[in-house]
ZAZAKE-338243 format. One line per field, with one value per residue: x, y, z of N, C-alpha, C, O in turn. Coordinates in nm, 4 decimals. Atoms other than C-alpha are relative to their C-alpha. Example, Ala and Ser with C-alpha at 12.3 -4.5 7.8 and 13.67 -1.06 7.14 Angstrom:
REM residues 2
n.xx	0.0890/-0.0820
n.yy	-0.1190/-0.1190
n.zz	0.0000/-0.0060
ca.xx	1.2300/1.3670
ca.yy	-0.4500/-0.1060
ca.zz	0.7800/0.7140
c.xx	0.0900/-0.0770
c.yy	0.1200/0.1090
c.zz	0.0000/0.0730
o.xx	0.1936/-0.0261
o.yy	0.1181/0.2198
o.zz	0.0665/0.0899
END
This chain:
REM residues 198
n.xx	0.0255/-0.0863/-0.0726/0.0489/-0.0874/-0.1408/-0.0003/-0.0078/-0.0960/-0.0770/0.0508/0.0144/-0.1415/0.0081/0.0752/-0.0453/-0.1205/0.0161/0.0714/-0.0592/-0.0379/0.0098/-0.0732/0.0637/-0.0699/-0.0638/0.1214/0.1491/0.0551/-0.0800/0.0614/0.0405/-0.1356/-0.0066/0.1047/-0.0245/-0.1173/0.0259/0.0629/-0.0905/-0.0332/0.1018/0.0123/-0.1294/-0.0102/0.1130/-0.0172/-0.0981/-0.1289/-0.1514/-0.0067/-0.0502/0.1162/0.0758/0.0818/0.0535/0.0753/-0.0082/0.0810/0.0660/0.0620/-0.0139/0.0308/-0.1311/-0.1154/-0.1508/-0.0848/-0.1783/-0.1142/-0.0962/-0.0876/-0.1048/-0.1070/0.0705/0.0118/0.0572/-0.0590/0.0487/0.1271/0.0836/0.0466/0.0621/0.1517/0.0481/-0.0448/-0.1467/-0.0602/-0.1124/-0.1194/0.0147/-0.0469/0.1215/-0.0004/0.1215/-0.0106/0.1246/0.0036/-0.0162/0.0208/-0.0950/-0.0648/0.0149/0.0234/-0.1225/-0.0429/0.0758/-0.0032/-0.1237/0.0700/0.0214/-0.0015/-0.0768/-0.1082/0.0222/0.0267/-0.0582/0.0849/0.1110/0.0332/-0.0255/0.0442/-0.0671/-0.1235/-0.1292/-0.0845/-0.0129/-0.0250/0.1096/-0.0005/-0.0440/-0.1154/-0.0548/-0.0117/0.1239/0.0814/0.1196/0.0944/0.0938/0.1578/0.0714/0.0933/0.1634/-0.0015/-0.0335/0.1025/0.0529/-0.0557/-0.1273/0.0226/0.0471/-0.1774/-0.0939/-0.0109/-0.0177/-0.1172/-0.1055/-0.1497/-0.1031/0.0597/0.0488/0.1121/0.0583/0.1482/0.0784/0.1000/0.1154/0.0035/0.0455/-0.0431/-0.0927/0.0440/0.1316/0.0541/-0.0398/-0.1530/-0.0895/-0.1481/-0.0062/0.0923/0.1410/0.0882/0.0540/-0.1361/-0.0479/-0.1463/-0.1134/-0.1069/-0.0945/0.0116/-0.0646/0.0184/-0.1245/0.0334/0.1262/0.0437/0.1047/0.0754/-0.0529
n.yy	0.0129/-0.0024/0.1280/0.0993/0.0008/0.0476/0.1494/0.0748/-0.0036/0.1381/0.1368/-0.0378/0.0431/0.1435/0.0601/-0.0684/0.0694/0.1418/0.0592/0.1102/-0.0456/0.1167/0.0585/0.1325/0.0739/0.0759/0.0989/-0.0797/0.0382/0.1025/0.0676/-0.0579/-0.0077/0.1363/-0.0069/-0.0648/0.0593/0.0762/-0.0385/-0.0720/0.0768/0.0371/-0.1105/-0.0262/0.1323/-0.0001/-0.0782/0.0001/-0.0911/0.0628/0.1644/0.0583/0.0306/0.1378/0.0188/0.1120/-0.0189/0.0723/0.1010/0.0306/-0.1582/-0.0090/-0.1281/-0.0491/0.0133/-0.0088/-0.0702/0.0252/-0.0282/0.0760/-0.1113/0.0251/0.0694/0.1480/0.1027/0.1025/0.0969/0.1492/-0.0561/0.0901/-0.0570/0.1147/0.0454/-0.0275/0.0661/0.0149/-0.0868/-0.0956/-0.0382/-0.1325/-0.1374/-0.1135/-0.1150/-0.0191/-0.1388/-0.0838/-0.0754/-0.1123/-0.1326/-0.1390/0.0456/0.0179/-0.1026/-0.0475/0.0716/-0.0503/0.0931/0.0673/0.1335/0.0924/-0.0198/0.0657/-0.0637/-0.0634/0.0759/-0.0718/-0.1310/0.0695/0.0797/0.1416/0.0763/0.0987/-0.0008/0.0966/-0.0419/-0.1458/-0.1088/-0.0462/0.1566/0.0966/0.0395/0.1317/-0.0412/0.0185/0.1202/-0.0248/0.0590/0.0881/0.0137/0.0577/-0.1047/0.0012/-0.0404/-0.1670/-0.0380/0.0253/-0.0749/0.0950/0.1071/-0.0113/-0.0500/0.1327/0.0963/-0.0452/-0.0130/0.0973/-0.0056/-0.1350/-0.1675/-0.0663/-0.1156/-0.0897/0.0215/-0.0867/0.0794/-0.0430/0.0664/0.1009/0.0974/0.0158/0.0423/-0.0154/-0.1527/0.0381/-0.0483/0.1419/-0.0335/-0.1353/-0.0307/-0.0284/-0.0121/-0.0523/-0.0467/0.0420/0.0572/-0.0343/0.1008/0.0341/0.1447/0.0591/0.1438/0.0312/0.1380/0.0406/0.1103/0.0787/0.0695/0.1234
n.zz	0.1414/0.0314/-0.0453/0.1035/0.1017/-0.0324/-0.0423/0.1338/0.1142/-0.0168/0.0510/0.1435/0.0483/0.0228/0.1200/0.1345/0.0111/0.0206/0.1229/0.0684/0.1338/0.0405/0.1052/0.1023/-0.0085/0.0827/0.0448/0.0069/0.1252/0.0313/0.1091/0.1413/0.0644/0.0800/0.0951/0.1268/0.0791/0.1422/0.1088/0.0853/0.0948/0.0778/0.1222/0.1079/0.0451/0.0870/0.0685/0.0640/-0.0132/-0.0726/0.0593/-0.0820/-0.1129/0.0713/-0.1470/0.0167/-0.0751/-0.1118/0.0405/-0.1106/0.0093/0.1429/0.0051/-0.0462/0.0871/-0.0355/0.0831/0.0162/0.1267/0.0010/-0.0342/0.0762/-0.0512/-0.0637/0.1248/-0.0126/0.0038/0.0643/0.0143/-0.0604/-0.1280/-0.1413/-0.0181/-0.1552/-0.1023/-0.0169/-0.0736/0.0686/-0.0384/0.0401/-0.0656/0.0027/-0.0690/0.0479/-0.0262/-0.0019/0.0799/-0.0667/0.1370/-0.0125/0.0160/0.1076/0.0538/0.0397/0.1117/0.0868/-0.0928/0.0395/0.1019/-0.0684/-0.1236/-0.0989/-0.0105/-0.1185/-0.0869/-0.0886/-0.0117/0.0055/-0.1143/0.0853/-0.1528/0.0049/0.1051/-0.0369/0.0783/-0.0214/0.1143/0.1233/0.0646/-0.1279/0.0058/-0.0595/-0.1718/-0.0418/-0.0243/0.0266/-0.0772/0.0537/-0.0468/0.0985/0.1250/-0.0405/-0.1305/-0.0152/0.0533/0.1474/0.0655/0.0471/0.1081/0.1281/0.0390/-0.0043/0.0981/0.1352/-0.0049/0.0273/-0.0763/0.0345/-0.0054/-0.1123/0.0414/-0.0796/-0.0038/-0.0906/-0.0763/-0.0829/-0.1483/0.0052/0.0690/-0.0634/-0.0962/-0.0299/-0.1084/-0.1331/-0.0042/-0.0252/-0.0264/0.0608/0.0987/-0.0034/0.0791/0.1610/0.1210/0.1108/-0.0304/0.1214/-0.0131/0.0938/-0.0482/0.0770/-0.0189/0.0101/0.0484/-0.0322/-0.0529/0.0642/-0.1011/0.0349
ca.xx	-2.1728/-1.8467/-1.6790/-1.9034/-1.7207/-1.3955/-1.4837/-1.5874/-1.3172/-1.0802/-1.3257/-1.3788/-0.9926/-1.0029/-1.2620/-1.0725/-0.7033/-0.8932/-1.0125/-0.9282/-0.7102/-0.7867/-0.5494/-0.5744/-0.4338/-0.2310/-0.5306/-0.8032/-1.0357/-0.8364/-1.0891/-1.2099/-0.8328/-0.7604/-1.0737/-0.9612/-0.6177/-0.7350/-0.9964/-0.7418/-0.5775/-0.8685/-0.9057/-0.5593/-0.6065/-0.9554/-0.8279/-0.4971/-0.2473/-0.0051/0.0797/0.2633/-0.0493/-0.2074/-0.5118/-0.6629/-0.9927/-0.9912/-1.1639/-1.2870/-1.4517/-1.5262/-1.5959/-1.2218/-0.9121/-0.5569/-0.3300/0.0539/0.3569/0.6160/0.9244/1.2439/1.5482/1.3605/1.4517/1.2498/1.4279/1.1891/0.8833/0.6607/0.4098/0.2724/-0.0639/-0.2618/-0.1228/0.2262/0.4771/0.7010/1.0299/0.9912/1.1530/0.8804/0.8538/0.5050/0.4209/0.1063/-0.0197/0.0824/-0.0711/0.1742/0.4582/0.3251/0.2337/0.5820/0.6812/0.4360/0.3449/0.6218/0.6154/0.6806/0.5673/0.7941/1.0817/0.9623/0.9714/1.2178/0.9624/0.6570/0.5358/0.6677/0.5062/0.7001/0.9988/1.2733/1.4931/1.6528/1.7980/1.6473/1.7051/1.7121/2.0821/2.2917/2.2967/1.8869/1.7021/1.3939/1.0741/0.8509/0.5002/0.2162/0.0116/-0.3318/-0.1895/-0.1688/-0.4286/-0.6461/-0.4476/-0.1384/-0.2884/-0.4221/-0.0511/0.1245/-0.0121/0.0411/0.4018/0.7009/1.0118/1.2333/0.9743/0.9516/0.6206/0.4750/0.1417/-0.1671/-0.3872/-0.7460/-0.8130/-1.0872/-0.8723/-0.6328/-0.7152/-1.0433/-1.2256/-0.9915/-0.6467/-0.3708/-0.0511/0.0534/-0.1893/-0.4925/-0.7962/-0.9178/-0.5352/-0.4562/-0.1061/0.1604/0.4124/0.7396/0.7355/0.9864/0.9222/1.2357/1.1364/0.8456/0.7701/0.5676/0.2932/0.3677
ca.yy	4.5748/4.6249/4.3487/4.1121/4.2029/4.1667/3.8310/3.7022/3.8152/3.5609/3.2910/3.4684/3.4476/3.0743/2.9826/3.1759/2.9897/2.6364/2.6576/2.3518/2.3693/2.0698/1.8757/1.6483/1.3476/1.1005/0.8567/1.1287/0.9981/0.7194/0.5142/0.7817/0.9064/0.5172/0.5063/0.8087/0.7010/0.3764/0.5647/0.7771/0.4706/0.3619/0.6708/0.6665/0.2590/0.3497/0.6245/0.4893/0.7371/0.5272/0.2092/0.0833/0.0558/-0.2956/-0.4147/-0.7548/-0.8055/-0.9796/-1.3161/-1.3123/-0.9497/-0.9170/-0.5444/-0.5054/-0.4375/-0.4922/-0.2516/-0.3329/-0.2189/-0.4083/-0.2521/-0.2087/-0.4106/-0.7563/-1.0511/-1.3340/-1.6229/-1.9189/-1.8605/-2.0297/-1.8956/-2.0527/-2.2019/-2.1612/-2.4288/-2.3727/-2.1941/-1.9105/-1.7339/-1.3680/-1.0096/-0.7267/-0.4081/-0.3260/0.0642/0.2856/0.5541/0.9393/1.2118/1.4700/1.2627/1.1452/1.5059/1.6321/1.3647/1.5107/1.2291/0.9860/0.6428/0.4491/0.4869/0.2390/0.4599/0.6563/0.4173/0.6237/0.9062/0.6361/0.4330/0.0857/-0.1673/-0.4586/-0.5813/-0.8187/-0.6294/-0.2776/-0.0980/0.0149/-0.3700/-0.6812/-0.7968/-1.1033/-0.9905/-0.9997/-1.3151/-1.3962/-1.4969/-1.8319/-1.8468/-2.0307/-1.8159/-1.9380/-1.8164/-1.3986/-1.1778/-1.1637/-0.8985/-1.0947/-1.4133/-1.2829/-1.1067/-1.4028/-1.6398/-1.4157/-1.3323/-1.5023/-1.6063/-1.3118/-1.0292/-0.7740/-0.5483/-0.2521/-0.3441/-0.1555/-0.3521/-0.1965/-0.2387/-0.4655/-0.6861/-0.6720/-0.6555/-0.4802/-0.2590/-0.4670/-0.3059/-0.5985/-0.5203/-0.1751/-0.1478/0.0569/-0.0329/0.0334/0.0348/0.0378/-0.1742/-0.0635/-0.3311/-0.3667/-0.7641/-0.9709/-1.3372/-1.5290/-1.8929/-2.1304/-2.4353/-2.6785/-2.8464/-3.2082
ca.zz	3.9817/3.9346/4.1567/3.9305/3.6348/3.7864/3.8998/3.5512/3.3797/3.5042/3.4072/3.0488/2.9977/3.1296/2.8567/2.6094/2.6877/2.6972/2.3429/2.1622/1.8251/1.6085/1.4459/1.1520/1.1981/1.0094/0.9543/0.9382/0.6901/0.6090/0.4073/0.1665/0.1192/0.0167/-0.1852/-0.3521/-0.4420/-0.5961/-0.8038/-0.9205/-1.0469/-1.2041/-1.3785/-1.5285/-1.5982/-1.7885/-1.9528/-2.0723/-2.0110/-1.8176/-2.0617/-1.7632/-1.5434/-1.5972/-1.3458/-1.2548/-1.1316/-0.7782/-0.8513/-0.4773/-0.5176/-0.8714/-0.7689/-0.6755/-0.9368/-0.8206/-1.0057/-1.1142/-1.2995/-1.4156/-1.2465/-1.4790/-1.4659/-1.3651/-1.5910/-1.6202/-1.5101/-1.5576/-1.7404/-1.5096/-1.2234/-0.8971/-0.8533/-0.5404/-0.3688/-0.4378/-0.2174/-0.3333/-0.2636/-0.2455/-0.1794/-0.0709/0.0602/0.1666/0.2209/0.2818/0.0763/0.1802/-0.0719/0.0736/-0.0241/-0.3543/-0.4419/-0.4313/-0.6749/-0.9451/-1.0036/-0.9730/-1.2393/-0.9670/-0.5904/-0.4452/-0.5326/-0.2537/-0.0095/0.2116/0.2719/0.2964/0.6093/0.5164/0.7650/0.6307/0.4295/0.3994/0.1682/0.2643/-0.0190/-0.3474/-0.4558/-0.2872/-0.2718/-0.1790/0.1942/0.1796/0.2593/0.0669/0.2350/0.1773/0.2138/0.0799/-0.2494/-0.0791/0.2841/0.2162/0.1246/-0.1865/-0.3692/-0.3460/-0.4460/-0.7422/-0.8327/-0.7647/-0.9685/-1.2908/-1.2005/-1.3647/-1.1812/-1.1849/-1.2039/-0.9991/-0.9897/-0.7996/-0.6638/-0.5385/-0.3354/-0.2473/0.1154/0.0240/-0.1596/0.1298/0.4989/0.4725/0.7629/1.0297/1.1333/1.1171/1.3026/1.2007/0.9466/0.9681/0.8863/0.5280/0.3900/0.0371/0.0558/-0.2081/-0.2606/-0.4207/-0.4823/-0.6561/-0.7214/-0.6720/-0.7085/-0.6872/-0.4701/-0.6432/-0.4165/-0.4382
c.xx	0.1375/0.1453/-0.0403/0.0719/0.1290/-0.0049/-0.0112/0.0850/0.1083/-0.0444/-0.0287/0.1471/0.0644/-0.0541/0.0785/0.1708/-0.0641/-0.0769/0.0968/0.0490/-0.0178/0.0957/-0.0111/0.1024/0.0529/-0.0986/-0.1319/-0.0724/0.0476/-0.0582/-0.0587/0.1350/0.0461/-0.0886/0.0383/0.1000/-0.0301/-0.1118/0.0904/0.0928/-0.0794/-0.0189/0.0993/-0.0089/-0.1149/0.0213/0.1370/0.0892/0.1112/0.0151/0.0622/-0.0920/-0.0761/-0.1178/-0.0343/-0.1218/0.0260/-0.0990/-0.1037/-0.1126/0.0060/-0.0291/0.1463/0.1030/0.1298/0.0518/0.1455/0.0674/0.0794/0.1325/0.1584/0.1065/-0.0219/0.0548/-0.0776/0.0913/-0.0320/-0.1494/-0.1303/-0.0432/-0.0469/-0.1495/-0.0338/0.0490/0.1286/0.0535/0.0996/0.1194/-0.0003/0.0589/-0.1117/0.0329/-0.1372/0.0096/-0.1496/-0.0252/0.0282/0.0086/0.1222/0.1353/0.0075/-0.0333/0.1534/0.0655/-0.0327/-0.0196/0.1179/-0.0402/0.0201/-0.0085/0.0868/0.1503/0.0119/0.0161/0.0862/-0.0779/-0.1480/0.0084/0.0429/-0.0084/0.0557/0.0772/0.0926/0.1056/0.0450/0.0494/-0.0968/-0.0487/0.0251/0.1406/0.0508/0.0172/-0.1526/-0.0396/-0.1454/-0.0980/-0.0919/-0.1067/-0.1012/-0.0975/-0.1193/0.0326/0.0091/-0.1257/-0.0508/0.0851/0.1256/-0.0336/-0.0426/0.1433/0.0593/0.0158/-0.0192/0.1404/0.0829/0.0918/0.0650/-0.0447/-0.0268/-0.0993/-0.0235/-0.1600/-0.0891/-0.1209/-0.1281/-0.0188/-0.1221/0.0409/0.1398/-0.0417/-0.1119/-0.0122/0.0643/0.1602/0.0658/0.1539/0.0344/-0.0760/-0.1104/-0.0917/-0.0276/0.1313/-0.0148/0.1336/0.0407/0.0771/0.0807/0.0454/0.1164/0.0141/0.1160/0.0247/-0.1532/-0.0092/-0.0865/-0.0980/0.0098/-0.1174
c.yy	-0.0241/-0.1324/-0.1117/-0.0241/-0.0453/-0.1319/-0.0747/0.0453/-0.1063/-0.1029/0.0313/-0.0446/-0.1631/-0.0714/0.0011/-0.0745/-0.1403/-0.0539/-0.0581/0.0363/-0.1718/-0.0332/-0.1131/-0.0935/-0.0913/-0.0740/0.0420/-0.0461/-0.0631/-0.1025/0.0556/0.0543/-0.1270/-0.0149/0.0613/-0.0151/-0.1413/0.0406/0.0569/-0.1031/-0.0447/0.0947/-0.0260/-0.1615/0.0199/0.1032/-0.0151/0.0877/-0.0419/-0.1422/-0.0937/-0.0764/-0.1157/-0.0266/-0.1387/-0.0114/-0.1042/-0.1267/-0.0652/0.0859/0.0471/0.2048/0.0687/-0.0306/0.0317/0.0699/-0.0541/0.0661/-0.0906/0.0592/-0.0326/-0.0902/-0.1596/-0.0867/-0.1227/-0.0899/-0.1642/0.0578/-0.1057/0.0812/-0.1013/-0.0025/0.0379/-0.0905/-0.0265/0.0895/0.1164/0.0975/0.1387/0.1418/0.0836/0.0699/0.0393/0.1399/0.0339/0.1235/0.1178/0.1056/0.1091/-0.0627/-0.0262/0.1438/0.0930/-0.0898/0.0701/-0.0616/-0.0955/-0.1445/-0.0804/0.0355/-0.0564/0.0712/0.1232/-0.0387/0.0772/0.0823/-0.0830/-0.0801/-0.1386/-0.0650/-0.1363/-0.0345/-0.1125/0.0277/0.1333/0.1102/0.0472/-0.1367/-0.0827/-0.0465/-0.1263/-0.0035/-0.0007/-0.1460/-0.0021/-0.1002/-0.1121/0.0088/-0.1007/0.0801/-0.0216/0.0674/0.2032/0.0106/-0.0013/0.0663/-0.0621/-0.1055/-0.0049/0.0490/-0.1102/-0.0808/0.0771/0.0605/-0.0986/0.0008/0.0919/0.1257/0.0383/0.1111/0.0981/-0.0115/0.0726/-0.0750/0.0915/-0.0728/-0.0985/-0.1171/-0.0644/-0.0202/0.0729/0.0925/-0.0759/0.0415/-0.1466/0.0873/0.1366/0.0364/0.0159/-0.0537/0.0675/0.0733/-0.0316/-0.0559/0.0194/-0.0905/-0.0094/-0.1607/-0.0371/-0.1741/-0.0576/-0.1699/-0.0706/-0.1763/-0.0970/-0.0744/-0.1562/-0.1082
c.zz	-0.0471/0.0294/-0.0783/-0.1317/0.0078/0.0431/-0.1211/-0.0953/-0.0058/-0.1054/-0.1296/-0.0567/0.0431/-0.0900/-0.1062/-0.0092/0.0026/-0.1381/-0.0737/-0.1651/-0.0752/-0.1084/-0.0750/0.0265/-0.0985/-0.0669/-0.0142/-0.1004/-0.0922/-0.1118/-0.1073/-0.0671/-0.0591/-0.0925/-0.1338/-0.0948/-0.1170/-0.0955/-0.0989/-0.0868/-0.1143/-0.1250/-0.1119/-0.0874/-0.1250/-0.1148/-0.1161/-0.0155/0.0507/-0.0687/0.0995/0.0895/-0.0533/0.1490/-0.0112/0.0790/0.1037/-0.0317/0.1593/0.0198/-0.0845/0.0241/0.0054/-0.1098/0.0829/-0.0965/0.0095/-0.0837/0.0309/0.0508/-0.0986/0.0375/0.0393/-0.1216/0.0377/-0.0029/-0.0290/-0.0412/0.0546/0.1201/0.0601/-0.0072/0.1459/0.1043/0.0184/0.1091/-0.0577/0.0917/0.0001/0.0683/0.0070/0.1080/0.0182/0.0767/-0.0046/-0.0653/0.0999/-0.1051/0.0263/-0.0884/-0.2026/-0.1027/-0.0424/-0.1088/-0.1367/-0.1285/-0.0169/-0.0929/0.0879/0.1824/0.0751/0.0162/0.1354/0.1374/0.1398/0.0671/0.0550/0.1299/-0.0527/0.1407/-0.0224/-0.1025/0.0263/-0.0937/0.0491/-0.0689/-0.0632/-0.0716/0.0926/-0.0791/0.0545/0.1359/0.0343/0.0031/-0.0651/0.0817/-0.0350/0.0879/-0.1046/-0.1040/0.1018/0.1660/0.0189/-0.0633/-0.1347/-0.0979/-0.0237/-0.0647/-0.1541/-0.0937/-0.0394/-0.0831/-0.1803/-0.0266/-0.0194/0.0971/-0.0065/0.0027/0.1046/-0.0459/0.1436/0.0047/0.1005/0.0257/0.0658/0.1457/-0.0015/-0.0305/0.0896/0.1728/0.0746/0.1128/0.1633/-0.0174/0.0179/0.0171/0.0105/-0.0725/0.0245/-0.0815/-0.1337/-0.1077/-0.1167/0.0306/-0.1498/0.0594/-0.0942/-0.0112/-0.1341/0.0308/-0.0189/-0.0239/0.0665/0.0751/-0.0181/0.1527/-0.0427/0.0376
o.xx	0.1532/0.2352/0.0485/0.1033/0.1826/0.1043/0.0738/0.0668/0.1383/0.0157/-0.0537/0.1612/0.1584/0.0033/0.0904/0.2150/0.0245/-0.1356/0.2086/-0.0184/0.0242/0.1072/-0.0623/0.2181/-0.0119/-0.1021/-0.2313/-0.0047/0.0332/0.0115/-0.0922/0.1488/0.0738/-0.0293/0.0386/0.0889/-0.0089/-0.1262/0.0944/0.1285/-0.0361/-0.0253/0.0775/0.0298/-0.0897/-0.0446/0.1536/0.1428/0.2199/-0.0326/0.0463/-0.0727/-0.1294/-0.0995/-0.0129/-0.1095/0.0835/-0.2107/-0.1822/-0.2117/0.0949/-0.0329/0.1633/0.1128/0.1503/0.0072/0.1926/0.0135/0.0922/0.1564/0.2041/0.1057/0.0753/0.0455/-0.0700/0.1604/0.0371/-0.2191/-0.1950/0.0392/-0.0623/-0.2198/0.0438/0.0447/0.1777/-0.0271/0.1744/0.1044/0.0444/0.0426/-0.1837/0.0923/-0.1955/0.0921/-0.2266/0.0807/0.0096/0.1072/0.1749/0.1556/0.0936/-0.0251/0.1741/0.1420/0.0629/0.0299/0.1792/-0.1562/-0.0460/0.0939/0.1164/0.2247/0.1113/0.0109/0.0314/-0.0396/-0.2162/0.1226/-0.0060/0.0482/0.0338/0.0542/0.1071/0.1758/-0.0582/0.0274/-0.2094/-0.1529/0.0849/0.1494/-0.0262/0.0659/-0.1723/0.0241/-0.2241/-0.0639/-0.1619/-0.1150/-0.0726/-0.1914/-0.1530/-0.0700/0.0342/-0.1925/0.0233/0.1118/0.1702/0.0070/-0.0356/0.1759/0.0840/0.1207/-0.0813/0.1664/0.0764/0.1078/0.0632/0.0226/-0.0809/-0.0828/0.0152/-0.2400/-0.0543/-0.2114/-0.1092/0.0047/-0.1207/-0.0210/0.2128/-0.0813/-0.1357/0.0713/0.0133/0.2331/0.0114/0.2197/-0.0261/-0.0831/-0.1841/-0.0770/0.0023/0.1382/-0.0741/0.1888/-0.0233/0.0916/0.0372/0.1204/0.1282/0.0634/0.1727/0.1264/-0.2271/0.0167/-0.1637/-0.0480/0.0011/-0.0994
o.yy	-0.1206/-0.1800/-0.1911/-0.1357/-0.1225/-0.1885/-0.1615/0.0187/-0.1706/-0.1474/-0.0742/-0.1326/-0.2127/-0.1748/-0.0926/-0.0846/-0.2157/-0.1597/-0.0152/0.1071/-0.2693/0.0219/-0.2174/-0.0535/-0.0805/-0.0643/-0.0294/-0.0356/-0.0295/-0.1440/-0.0127/0.0432/-0.1075/-0.0314/0.0203/-0.0042/-0.1490/-0.0408/0.0304/-0.0695/-0.0524/0.0738/-0.0393/-0.1661/-0.0291/0.0948/0.0512/0.0852/0.0131/-0.2406/-0.2123/-0.1888/-0.1099/0.0161/-0.1913/0.0367/-0.2044/-0.0852/-0.1597/0.0471/0.1319/0.2738/0.1860/-0.1474/0.1385/0.0348/-0.0916/0.1089/-0.1473/0.1563/-0.1467/-0.1275/-0.2285/-0.0416/-0.1625/-0.0946/-0.2581/0.1334/-0.1863/0.1462/-0.2164/0.0918/0.0835/-0.0559/-0.1071/0.1628/0.0671/0.1183/0.1693/0.1609/0.0798/0.0363/0.0579/0.1583/-0.0380/0.1864/0.1000/0.1493/0.1716/0.0098/0.0100/0.1381/0.1560/-0.0263/0.1043/-0.0033/-0.0903/-0.1857/-0.1798/0.0779/0.0032/0.0520/0.1779/0.0444/0.0672/0.0856/-0.0134/-0.1033/-0.1699/-0.0394/-0.2117/0.0217/-0.1653/-0.0693/0.1956/0.2270/0.0714/-0.1551/-0.0610/-0.0551/-0.1853/-0.1073/-0.0110/-0.2127/0.0858/-0.2093/-0.0692/0.0211/-0.1385/0.1203/0.0816/0.1061/0.2626/-0.0764/-0.0451/-0.0132/-0.0727/-0.1220/-0.0979/-0.0067/-0.1466/-0.1136/0.0226/0.1002/-0.2022/0.0988/0.1119/0.2268/-0.0211/0.1853/0.0673/0.0230/0.1027/-0.0884/0.1400/-0.1894/-0.1685/-0.2172/-0.1577/-0.1341/0.0707/0.1789/-0.0554/0.0144/-0.2395/0.1565/0.1854/0.1586/-0.0785/-0.0625/0.1853/0.1588/-0.1381/0.0104/-0.0139/-0.1096/-0.0249/-0.1999/0.0272/-0.2326/-0.0174/-0.2192/-0.0242/-0.2697/-0.1150/-0.0904/-0.1737/-0.2283
o.zz	-0.1218/-0.0400/-0.1092/-0.1731/-0.0717/0.0477/-0.1411/-0.2142/-0.1065/-0.2032/-0.1879/-0.1416/-0.0191/-0.1244/-0.1852/-0.1236/-0.0377/-0.1611/-0.1022/-0.2398/-0.0128/-0.2178/-0.0342/0.0390/-0.2027/-0.1895/-0.0277/-0.2026/-0.2097/-0.2044/-0.2041/-0.1889/-0.1775/-0.1991/-0.2498/-0.2169/-0.2380/-0.1867/-0.2190/-0.1997/-0.2293/-0.2462/-0.2323/-0.2041/-0.2351/-0.2184/-0.2185/-0.1263/0.0329/-0.0120/0.0708/0.1359/-0.1641/0.2629/-0.1204/0.1916/0.0612/-0.0622/0.1676/0.0817/-0.0923/-0.0778/-0.0278/-0.1474/0.1406/-0.2058/0.1169/-0.1858/0.1394/-0.0210/-0.1059/0.1548/0.0701/-0.2357/0.1540/-0.1047/-0.0686/0.0264/-0.0123/0.1845/0.0194/-0.0433/0.2299/0.2223/0.0974/0.1665/-0.1421/0.2121/-0.1104/0.1888/-0.0928/0.2105/-0.0886/0.1663/-0.0683/-0.0649/0.2203/-0.1645/-0.0656/-0.1858/-0.2827/-0.2254/-0.1461/-0.1814/-0.2063/-0.2250/-0.1236/-0.0940/0.0581/0.2359/0.1787/0.1124/0.1832/0.2280/0.2495/0.1840/0.1303/0.1696/-0.1612/0.2470/0.0724/-0.2096/0.1365/-0.1222/0.0738/-0.0369/-0.0199/-0.1346/0.1980/-0.2015/0.1303/0.1808/0.1553/-0.0784/-0.0300/0.1273/-0.1267/0.2101/-0.2183/-0.0353/0.1600/0.2221/0.1238/-0.1192/-0.2227/-0.1881/-0.1380/-0.1797/-0.2344/-0.1985/-0.1544/-0.1387/-0.2715/-0.1402/0.0468/0.1699/-0.1280/0.0223/0.1979/-0.1428/0.2563/-0.0823/0.2146/-0.0567/0.1774/0.1774/0.0997/0.0055/0.0561/0.1973/0.1953/0.1397/0.2735/-0.1128/0.0777/-0.0606/0.1060/-0.0602/0.0530/-0.2034/-0.1530/-0.1960/-0.1337/0.1184/-0.2495/0.1802/-0.2083/0.0783/-0.2383/0.1272/-0.1205/-0.0728/0.1533/-0.0007/0.0761/0.2640/-0.1642/0.0175
END
């Protein structure tokens, strides 16, 4: 009997040593977390507790609202907005949500000011603001995600906005390059110019 116990003892130790520790991944519950972020913006918008937060309905999916703030310091150079058929010159930085970073700022007035701590997935300027050393990107208004289409057609040349695009108005349930599926997209966008469709 003692021999059996001594033989089973190493097996028992082996099983306890193999116990798994569950680590929470960066993108665990990603859809729920992104929806909670947009819901929190909707609550602020509905309660009118942030007079700088605006929202527009996505005309392609009326169940979605795209939120934005006009960033201070930008100057309207031309009182003109692009049409769907136009091309635009923009500076931009795209980021993903990060609740841990946002919580530290309690809450920040502008999330894009935290870009050094966030997951930036695309950009064409590197500092806090575009400089003469940065190059704008030109693209068709109709060639981007719904959230961008809605916002660009409301911006004036020279304006710089912080935009929050719900996942259904962005890439939806499909991952896109380094952007996971169900991602809210946060952008710092400056409209530099319009190339009208002729």
